[in-house]
VEXLUM-246546 format. One record per residue: residue in one letter; x, y, z of N, C-alpha, C, CB in turn. Coordinates in nm, 2 decimals. Glycine has a CB too. Layout:
N
{A {X Y Z} {X Y Z} {X Y Z} {X Y Z}} ...
END
This chain:
120
{H {-0.30 0.64 1.59} {-0.24 0.76 1.60} {-0.15 0.81 1.49} {-0.19 0.76 1.71}} {L {-0.07 0.70 1.43} {-0.01 0.75 1.31} {-0.09 0.80 1.21} {0.07 0.65 1.27}} {K {-0.18 0.75 1.18} {-0.28 0.77 1.07} {-0.34 0.92 1.10} {-0.41 0.65 1.07}} {N {-0.36 0.95 1.22} {-0.42 1.07 1.23} {-0.31 1.20 1.23} {-0.50 1.06 1.35}} {I {-0.17 1.15 1.26} {-0.09 1.27 1.22} {-0.04 1.25 1.08} {0.02 1.29 1.31}} {Q {-0.09 1.18 0.99} {-0.03 1.14 0.86} {0.10 1.10 0.84} {-0.05 1.24 0.77}} {S {0.15 1.00 0.93} {0.26 0.96 0.92} {0.26 0.82 0.85} {0.32 0.97 1.06}} {Y {0.23 0.81 0.73} {0.18 0.70 0.66} {0.29 0.60 0.64} {0.13 0.74 0.54}} {N {0.45 0.66 0.65} {0.54 0.54 0.63} {0.57 0.48 0.77} {0.68 0.59 0.56}} {S {0.57 0.54 0.88} {0.56 0.47 1.00} {0.45 0.39 1.03} {0.58 0.55 1.10}} {M {0.34 0.42 0.98} {0.21 0.35 0.99} {0.22 0.21 0.90} {0.08 0.45 0.95}} {A {0.27 0.23 0.77} {0.31 0.11 0.71} {0.44 -0.01 0.75} {0.33 0.16 0.58}} {A {0.50 0.08 0.81} {0.62 -0.02 0.88} {0.57 -0.10 0.99} {0.75 0.07 0.94}} {I {0.50 -0.04 1.08} {0.44 -0.13 1.17} {0.32 -0.22 1.14} {0.40 -0.05 1.27}} {Y {0.24 -0.20 1.04} {0.15 -0.28 0.98} {0.22 -0.40 0.91} {0.07 -0.20 0.87}} {F {0.32 -0.39 0.83} {0.38 -0.48 0.77} {0.47 -0.57 0.86} {0.46 -0.42 0.66}} {G {0.52 -0.51 0.96} {0.61 -0.59 1.06} {0.49 -0.67 1.12} {0.70 -0.48 1.17}} {L {0.39 -0.64 1.17} {0.29 -0.72 1.26} {0.23 -0.83 1.14} {0.15 -0.61 1.33}} {T {0.21 -0.82 1.03} {0.16 -0.89 0.92} {0.26 -0.98 0.84} {0.10 -0.78 0.82}} {H {0.37 -0.95 0.90} {0.49 -1.06 0.85} {0.48 -1.19 0.89} {0.62 -1.03 0.91}} {S {0.49 -1.30 0.80} {0.45 -1.42 0.79} {0.52 -1.46 0.95} {0.50 -1.51 0.65}} {A {0.63 -1.45 0.97} {0.69 -1.48 1.13} {0.62 -1.44 1.24} {0.82 -1.43 1.16}} {V {0.54 -1.30 1.22} {0.49 -1.28 1.34} {0.34 -1.30 1.32} {0.52 -1.14 1.39}} {Y {0.25 -1.32 1.20} {0.14 -1.33 1.18} {0.08 -1.45 1.23} {0.12 -1.30 1.06}} {R {0.19 -1.57 1.20} {0.14 -1.71 1.24} {0.16 -1.74 1.37} {0.21 -1.81 1.17}} {L {0.17 -1.63 1.46} {0.17 -1.65 1.61} {0.01 -1.61 1.64} {0.28 -1.55 1.70}} {G {-0.07 -1.73 1.62} {-0.23 -1.72 1.62} {-0.26 -1.70 1.77} {-0.31 -1.86 1.56}} {H {-0.20 -1.75 1.87} {-0.23 -1.71 2.00} {-0.24 -1.57 2.05} {-0.15 -1.75 2.06}} {T {-0.13 -1.51 1.99} {-0.10 -1.39 2.01} {-0.22 -1.29 1.94} {0.05 -1.37 1.95}} {F {-0.27 -1.31 1.82} {-0.36 -1.24 1.76} {-0.48 -1.26 1.81} {-0.36 -1.26 1.63}} {N {-0.51 -1.39 1.86} {-0.64 -1.42 1.93} {-0.66 -1.33 2.04} {-0.65 -1.55 1.97}} {E {-0.56 -1.27 2.13} {-0.57 -1.21 2.24} {-0.59 -1.07 2.23} {-0.45 -1.23 2.31}} {L {-0.59 -1.03 2.07} {-0.64 -0.86 2.06} {-0.78 -0.86 2.09} {-0.63 -0.79 1.91}} {N {-0.78 -0.73 2.14} {-0.93 -0.70 2.19} {-0.99 -0.63 2.02} {-0.93 -0.57 2.36}} {T {-1.11 -0.62 2.06} {-1.22 -0.59 1.93} {-1.16 -0.45 1.87} {-1.41 -0.56 2.00}} {N {-1.11 -0.33 1.96} {-1.06 -0.22 1.89} {-0.95 -0.25 1.81} {-1.03 -0.13 1.98}} {S {-0.85 -0.34 1.86} {-0.74 -0.35 1.79} {-0.73 -0.45 1.66} {-0.64 -0.37 1.88}} {R {-0.86 -0.52 1.67} {-0.88 -0.61 1.56} {-0.95 -0.52 1.43} {-0.98 -0.73 1.61}} {K {-1.01 -0.43 1.49} {-1.09 -0.31 1.39} {-0.97 -0.24 1.33} {-1.19 -0.19 1.49}} {T {-0.88 -0.20 1.42} {-0.77 -0.11 1.36} {-0.67 -0.18 1.25} {-0.69 -0.06 1.49}} {L {-0.66 -0.30 1.30} {-0.57 -0.39 1.20} {-0.65 -0.43 1.08} {-0.50 -0.53 1.27}} {T {-0.78 -0.45 1.07} {-0.85 -0.45 0.95} {-0.87 -0.31 0.87} {-0.99 -0.51 0.98}} {S {-0.87 -0.21 0.94} {-0.88 -0.09 0.86} {-0.75 -0.06 0.79} {-0.92 0.02 0.95}} {L {-0.61 -0.08 0.86} {-0.50 -0.09 0.80} {-0.47 -0.19 0.68} {-0.44 -0.11 0.89}} {T {-0.53 -0.32 0.71} {-0.55 -0.41 0.59} {-0.61 -0.34 0.48} {-0.64 -0.54 0.62}} {N {-0.72 -0.28 0.50} {-0.78 -0.22 0.38} {-0.71 -0.08 0.31} {-0.92 -0.18 0.42}} {I {-0.65 -0.03 0.39} {-0.57 0.09 0.34} {-0.44 0.04 0.26} {-0.53 0.18 0.47}} {L {-0.37 -0.04 0.32} {-0.24 -0.07 0.28} {-0.22 -0.23 0.20} {-0.15 -0.06 0.43}} {D {-0.35 -0.24 0.14} {-0.36 -0.36 0.04} {-0.28 -0.37 -0.07} {-0.48 -0.37 -0.01}} {P {-0.16 -0.44 -0.08} {-0.07 -0.41 -0.21} {-0.13 -0.48 -0.32} {0.09 -0.46 -0.19}} {L {-0.23 -0.58 -0.31} {-0.30 -0.65 -0.43} {-0.34 -0.54 -0.54} {-0.43 -0.73 -0.38}} {N {-0.40 -0.42 -0.49} {-0.47 -0.35 -0.59} {-0.38 -0.22 -0.61} {-0.63 -0.31 -0.54}} {G {-0.23 -0.25 -0.59} {-0.14 -0.13 -0.63} {-0.13 -0.03 -0.53} {-0.19 -0.05 -0.76}} {F {-0.18 -0.06 -0.39} {-0.22 0.02 -0.28} {-0.30 0.14 -0.34} {-0.10 0.07 -0.21}} {G {-0.39 0.11 -0.39} {-0.50 0.20 -0.46} {-0.57 0.29 -0.34} {-0.62 0.11 -0.54}} {T {-0.61 0.21 -0.25} {-0.68 0.30 -0.13} {-0.60 0.39 -0.05} {-0.74 0.22 -0.03}} {Y {-0.46 0.35 -0.03} {-0.37 0.44 0.03} {-0.34 0.56 -0.06} {-0.25 0.37 0.04}} {I {-0.32 0.54 -0.20} {-0.30 0.65 -0.28} {-0.42 0.74 -0.29} {-0.24 0.61 -0.41}} {Q {-0.54 0.69 -0.28} {-0.66 0.79 -0.29} {-0.67 0.86 -0.16} {-0.80 0.70 -0.33}} {I {-0.63 0.80 -0.04} {-0.65 0.88 0.09} {-0.53 0.99 0.09} {-0.63 0.79 0.23}} {F {-0.41 0.95 0.02} {-0.30 1.03 0.03} {-0.32 1.15 -0.05} {-0.18 0.96 -0.01}} {D {-0.41 1.13 -0.18} {-0.40 1.23 -0.28} {-0.50 1.33 -0.22} {-0.44 1.19 -0.43}} {S {-0.59 1.29 -0.10} {-0.69 1.36 -0.06} {-0.66 1.45 0.08} {-0.81 1.26 -0.05}} {Q {-0.53 1.42 0.10} {-0.47 1.47 0.23} {-0.41 1.59 0.22} {-0.39 1.39 0.29}} {K {-0.42 1.69 0.31} {-0.33 1.81 0.29} {-0.21 1.80 0.38} {-0.41 1.93 0.32}} {P {-0.10 1.85 0.33} {0.02 1.86 0.41} {0.01 1.93 0.56} {0.11 1.95 0.33}} {P {0.10 1.87 0.66} {0.22 1.79 0.63} {0.18 1.64 0.63} {0.33 1.81 0.74}} {I {0.25 1.58 0.55} {0.23 1.42 0.56} {0.37 1.36 0.53} {0.12 1.37 0.44}} {I {0.37 1.24 0.58} {0.51 1.15 0.56} {0.45 1.05 0.50} {0.59 1.09 0.70}} {P {0.48 1.05 0.35} {0.43 0.94 0.27} {0.50 0.79 0.29} {0.44 1.00 0.13}} {F {0.41 0.69 0.25} {0.47 0.57 0.25} {0.55 0.54 0.12} {0.36 0.47 0.28}} {L {0.66 0.56 0.11} {0.73 0.54 -0.01} {0.72 0.43 -0.10} {0.85 0.55 0.01}} {G {0.71 0.31 -0.02} {0.69 0.18 -0.12} {0.58 0.19 -0.21} {0.67 0.05 -0.04}} {A {0.46 0.27 -0.17} {0.34 0.25 -0.27} {0.39 0.35 -0.36} {0.17 0.29 -0.21}} {H {0.45 0.47 -0.35} {0.47 0.54 -0.45} {0.57 0.51 -0.55} {0.49 0.64 -0.41}} {L {0.67 0.43 -0.49} {0.77 0.39 -0.57} {0.70 0.29 -0.67} {0.89 0.32 -0.49}} {Q {0.63 0.19 -0.62} {0.58 0.09 -0.69} {0.49 0.17 -0.80} {0.49 -0.02 -0.59}} {D {0.41 0.25 -0.77} {0.34 0.33 -0.87} {0.43 0.38 -0.99} {0.27 0.45 -0.80}} {I {0.54 0.43 -0.95} {0.63 0.49 -1.03} {0.69 0.38 -1.12} {0.73 0.56 -0.95}} {S {0.71 0.26 -1.07} {0.75 0.15 -1.14} {0.67 0.11 -1.23} {0.78 0.06 -1.06}} {L {0.53 0.09 -1.20} {0.44 0.06 -1.27} {0.42 0.13 -1.43} {0.34 0.08 -1.18}} {V {0.42 0.26 -1.40} {0.44 0.36 -1.51} {0.56 0.33 -1.60} {0.45 0.50 -1.46}} {D {0.67 0.31 -1.52} {0.79 0.29 -1.59} {0.80 0.17 -1.70} {0.88 0.28 -1.49}} {E {0.73 0.07 -1.64} {0.74 -0.06 -1.71} {0.62 -0.06 -1.80} {0.74 -0.19 -1.60}} {T {0.51 -0.02 -1.79} {0.39 -0.03 -1.88} {0.39 0.07 -1.99} {0.27 -0.02 -1.80}} {M {0.46 0.18 -1.98} {0.44 0.29 -2.08} {0.58 0.27 -2.17} {0.44 0.46 -2.00}} {P {0.58 0.28 -2.29} {0.68 0.26 -2.38} {0.77 0.37 -2.36} {0.64 0.24 -2.52}} {D {0.91 0.36 -2.38} {1.03 0.47 -2.36} {1.01 0.55 -2.49} {1.19 0.40 -2.36}} {N {0.98 0.50 -2.60} {0.98 0.59 -2.72} {0.83 0.58 -2.79} {1.10 0.54 -2.81}} {V {0.79 0.69 -2.86} {0.69 0.66 -2.94} {0.75 0.69 -3.10} {0.56 0.77 -2.89}} {G {0.73 0.57 -3.15} {0.83 0.58 -3.30} {0.97 0.60 -3.27} {0.79 0.71 -3.41}} {D {1.02 0.72 -3.31} {1.16 0.73 -3.29} {1.18 0.86 -3.19} {1.23 0.77 -3.45}} {M {1.07 0.88 -3.12} {1.08 1.00 -3.04} {1.08 0.94 -2.90} {0.96 1.10 -3.07}} {V {1.13 1.04 -2.80} {1.12 1.00 -2.65} {0.96 1.03 -2.60} {1.24 1.09 -2.56}} {N {0.93 0.93 -2.55} {0.79 0.91 -2.49} {0.76 1.04 -2.37} {0.77 0.74 -2.41}} {L {0.74 1.15 -2.42} {0.74 1.26 -2.30} {0.60 1.25 -2.22} {0.75 1.43 -2.36}} {V {0.50 1.18 -2.27} {0.38 1.16 -2.18} {0.44 1.08 -2.05} {0.27 1.07 -2.26}} {K {0.51 0.96 -2.11} {0.56 0.88 -1.98} {0.64 0.97 -1.88} {0.65 0.74 -2.01}} {R {0.74 1.04 -1.94} {0.85 1.11 -1.85} {0.76 1.22 -1.75} {0.97 1.21 -1.95}} {R {0.64 1.28 -1.81} {0.58 1.37 -1.73} {0.49 1.30 -1.63} {0.50 1.46 -1.81}} {V {0.44 1.20 -1.65} {0.36 1.12 -1.57} {0.47 1.09 -1.43} {0.32 0.98 -1.66}} {I {0.57 1.01 -1.47} {0.68 1.00 -1.38} {0.73 1.12 -1.28} {0.78 0.96 -1.47}} {Y {0.73 1.23 -1.35} {0.78 1.37 -1.30} {0.66 1.42 -1.20} {0.81 1.47 -1.43}} {E {0.55 1.39 -1.26} {0.43 1.45 -1.17} {0.42 1.37 -1.05} {0.28 1.45 -1.24}} {K {0.43 1.22 -1.05} {0.42 1.13 -0.92} {0.53 1.17 -0.82} {0.43 0.98 -0.97}} {A {0.68 1.17 -0.88} {0.78 1.22 -0.81} {0.76 1.35 -0.74} {0.89 1.23 -0.90}} {Q {0.71 1.45 -0.81} {0.70 1.58 -0.76} {0.61 1.58 -0.66} {0.67 1.67 -0.85}} {R {0.50 1.51 -0.65} {0.40 1.50 -0.55} {0.48 1.47 -0.42} {0.28 1.40 -0.59}} {I {0.58 1.37 -0.42} {0.62 1.31 -0.32} {0.72 1.41 -0.28} {0.67 1.18 -0.35}} {L {0.80 1.47 -0.34} {0.90 1.58 -0.30} {0.85 1.71 -0.26} {0.99 1.62 -0.42}} {L {0.71 1.74 -0.28} {0.66 1.86 -0.22} {0.67 1.84 -0.08} {0.52 1.90 -0.27}} {F {0.65 1.74 -0.01} {0.66 1.72 0.14} {0.79 1.73 0.18} {0.59 1.58 0.20}} {Q {0.91 1.73 0.12} {1.02 1.75 0.19} {1.05 1.89 0.22} {1.11 1.70 0.14}} {T {0.97 1.99 0.17} {0.96 2.14 0.18} {0.90 2.18 0.28} {0.91 2.20 0.08}} {I {0.79 2.11 0.33} {0.71 2.15 0.45} {0.74 2.11 0.58} {0.60 2.11 0.43}} {E {0.75 2.18 0.67} {0.76 2.13 0.82} {0.67 2.05 0.89} {0.78 2.23 0.90}} {Y {0.70 1.96 0.96} {0.64 1.89 1.03} {0.64 1.90 1.18} {0.67 1.78 0.99}} {N {0.54 1.94 1.25} {0.54 1.98 1.38} {0.49 1.85 1.46} {0.46 2.12 1.40}} {F {0.58 1.79 1.52} {0.57 1.66 1.59} {0.51 1.69 1.72} {0.69 1.59 1.60}} {L {0.49 1.81 1.78} {0.43 1.84 1.90} {0.29 1.86 1.92} {0.49 1.92 1.94}} 
END
């Protein structure tokens, strides 16, 4: 349901809570999941896979229209990656390309603060 209403932050919180090692090792509990629940968990695993930098989530996010509640962890990781991999300076000048990329990524997230979300 959270995916349908584009509440990705809540969806990620529940998913990462369920897959936390303290919960995930309760094998008997996960063995009792019905087929539909297993498919949902597999789908969430594919969407929220941190190993590829949340690439699938970012693609889905970029293709959606507002209102959206973004999963900030993925976006902050993306911004951190740009910050760490691009040099601060080009020669003796400030790297404006790096600053523009970070600005555009942050602006994309901030856009959703101005759009009302109808929870009903």
